[in-house]
C-alpha positions as CSV (number, residue, x, y, z in Angstrom):
1,M,84.7,93.0,130.2
2,S,87.8,91.9,132.1
3,M,91.1,93.9,132.1
4,N,92.6,91.5,129.6
5,Q,89.8,91.9,127.1
6,K,89.6,95.7,127.1
7,Q,89.2,97.1,123.6
8,I,92.5,97.6,121.8
9,E,92.5,100.8,119.8
10,T,94.8,102.9,117.6
11,V,96.2,106.0,119.3
12,S,97.5,109.0,117.4
13,R,99.1,112.2,118.4
14,V,101.1,115.1,116.9
15,E,104.5,115.7,118.5
16,G,106.6,118.6,117.2
17,L,106.7,118.0,113.4
18,A,105.7,114.3,113.6
19,L,102.5,112.4,113.5
20,I,102.7,109.3,115.6
21,V,100.2,106.4,115.3
22,E,100.4,103.3,117.6
23,R,98.6,100.1,118.2
24,V,99.2,96.8,120.0
25,Y,98.3,93.7,118.0
26,N,97.7,90.3,119.7
27,V,100.0,88.5,117.3
28,P,103.7,87.8,117.2
29,Q,106.2,90.3,115.8
30,Q,107.1,88.3,112.7
31,L,103.5,88.0,111.6
32,V,103.0,91.8,112.0
33,W,106.2,92.5,110.1
34,D,105.2,90.2,107.2
35,A,101.7,91.6,106.9
36,W,103.1,95.2,107.1
37,T,105.8,94.7,104.4
38,Q,104.7,92.1,101.9
39,P,102.8,93.5,98.9
40,E,100.2,90.7,98.8
41,H,99.2,91.8,102.3
42,V,99.8,95.6,102.1
43,S,97.5,95.8,99.0
44,L,94.6,94.6,101.1
45,W,94.8,97.0,104.1
46,W,96.8,100.1,103.2
47,G,95.4,103.5,102.4
48,Y,92.4,105.7,102.6
49,G,88.8,104.7,102.6
50,G,89.2,100.9,102.4
51,V,89.9,101.1,98.7
52,P,92.4,98.2,97.8
53,L,95.6,99.2,96.2
54,Y,95.6,98.4,92.5
55,V,99.4,99.0,92.3
56,C,101.6,97.7,95.2
57,D,105.2,97.5,94.1
58,V,107.7,96.8,96.9
59,D,111.5,96.3,96.7
60,L,112.0,95.8,100.4
61,R,115.7,96.4,101.0
62,Q,117.9,99.3,102.0
63,G,117.9,101.6,99.0
64,G,114.9,99.9,97.5
65,S,111.7,101.7,96.7
66,Y,107.9,101.2,96.7
67,R,105.0,102.6,94.8
68,Y,101.4,102.3,96.0
69,V,98.4,103.5,93.9
70,Q,94.8,103.7,94.9
71,K,92.1,104.5,92.4
72,G,89.0,106.5,93.4
73,E,85.5,105.6,92.2
74,D,85.9,108.4,89.6
75,G,89.1,106.8,88.2
76,T,91.4,109.3,89.9
77,E,94.7,107.8,90.8
78,Y,96.3,108.5,94.2
79,P,100.0,107.4,94.0
80,F,102.4,107.2,96.9
81,I,106.1,106.6,96.4
82,G,109.2,106.3,98.6
83,N,112.5,104.7,99.3
84,Y,113.6,102.4,102.0
85,R,116.4,103.8,104.1
86,E,116.6,101.1,106.7
87,V,115.1,97.6,106.8
88,V,115.8,95.6,110.0
89,S,113.4,92.6,109.9
90,P,111.3,92.2,112.1
91,K,112.0,95.2,114.2
92,R,112.4,98.5,112.3
93,L,111.6,100.1,109.0
94,V,112.6,103.6,107.8
95,Y,111.3,105.0,104.6
96,T,110.5,108.2,102.7
97,Q,107.0,109.0,101.5
98,I,105.7,111.3,98.9
99,F,102.0,111.8,97.8
100,D,102.9,112.0,94.2
101,I,100.4,114.6,93.1
102,E,101.0,118.4,92.6
103,P,101.5,120.3,94.9
104,F,101.9,117.6,97.6
105,N,104.8,115.9,95.8
106,Q,107.0,118.8,96.9
107,H,106.9,117.5,100.4
108,E,108.8,114.3,101.3
109,S,108.2,112.9,104.8
110,V,110.2,110.2,106.6
111,T,108.5,107.4,108.5
112,Y,110.0,105.3,111.3
113,D,108.1,102.1,112.0
114,T,109.1,100.1,115.0
115,F,107.8,96.6,115.9
116,E,108.2,95.9,119.6
117,E,107.6,92.4,120.9
118,I,105.6,92.3,124.0
119,E,105.4,89.1,126.1
120,G,106.4,87.1,123.0
121,E,102.8,87.0,121.6
122,K,101.9,90.6,121.1
123,T,103.5,93.4,119.0
124,K,103.4,97.1,119.5
125,L,103.6,98.9,116.2
126,T,104.6,102.6,116.3
127,S,104.6,104.6,113.1
128,R,106.3,108.0,113.4
129,T,106.1,110.2,110.3
130,E,108.3,113.3,110.4
131,F,107.7,116.3,108.2
132,K,110.2,119.0,107.2
133,S,108.0,121.9,108.2
134,A,104.9,122.8,110.1
135,E,103.3,123.7,106.8
136,A,104.0,120.2,105.4
137,L,102.6,118.6,108.5
138,Q,99.5,120.8,108.5
139,G,99.0,120.1,104.8
140,S,99.0,116.4,105.4
141,L,96.7,116.7,108.4
142,D,94.3,118.8,106.2
143,T,94.2,116.1,103.6
144,G,93.0,113.5,106.2
145,M,96.3,111.7,106.7
146,E,95.8,111.2,110.4
147,Q,92.3,109.6,110.0
148,G,93.7,107.6,107.0
149,A,96.5,106.2,109.1
150,I,94.1,105.3,111.9
151,D,91.7,103.6,109.4
152,S,94.7,101.7,107.9
153,M,95.8,100.5,111.3
154,E,92.2,99.3,112.0
155,R,92.0,97.5,108.6
156,F,95.5,96.0,109.3
157,A,94.2,94.6,112.6
158,K,91.3,92.9,110.8
159,H,93.8,91.6,108.2
160,L,96.0,90.1,110.9
161,E,93.0,88.3,112.4
162,K,92.3,86.7,109.1
163,M,96.0,85.7,108.6
164,E,96.2,84.2,112.1
165,K,93.2,81.9,111.3
166,L,95.0,80.5,108.2
């Protein structure tokens, strides 16, 4: 395997009260932005366990909101809601996130997504989710958020490959 063909992987780390997940995609910035923000794409890759979203409502503008809902095999709903604080296409997205189930819905996190163009044909996506307390961060880690975020980034990569072939 040559240096150019080395396996691209998703990297995650905890820094202070933040979970940071990063990956470089071999596609242009605008394509990454579109697939990351448009509901017809998000519903196919976002979330835990590869279960497609059965609700994916997006009002992508500053002050707008979103609602994502997954449904488990047993019919249990897993809703996520939030508001967009900043939308700078195709470079930056800032939004709140709440896992809308007791007691988790007491904890709102803020996510900062940056889309950095590399050599005009690649995009580095950095997703930084900040929590208000160490307890909120640990609670999210305990529910599998970190692995879920990594899995979503991996599914996102496969979705981008399909998009690029269209």
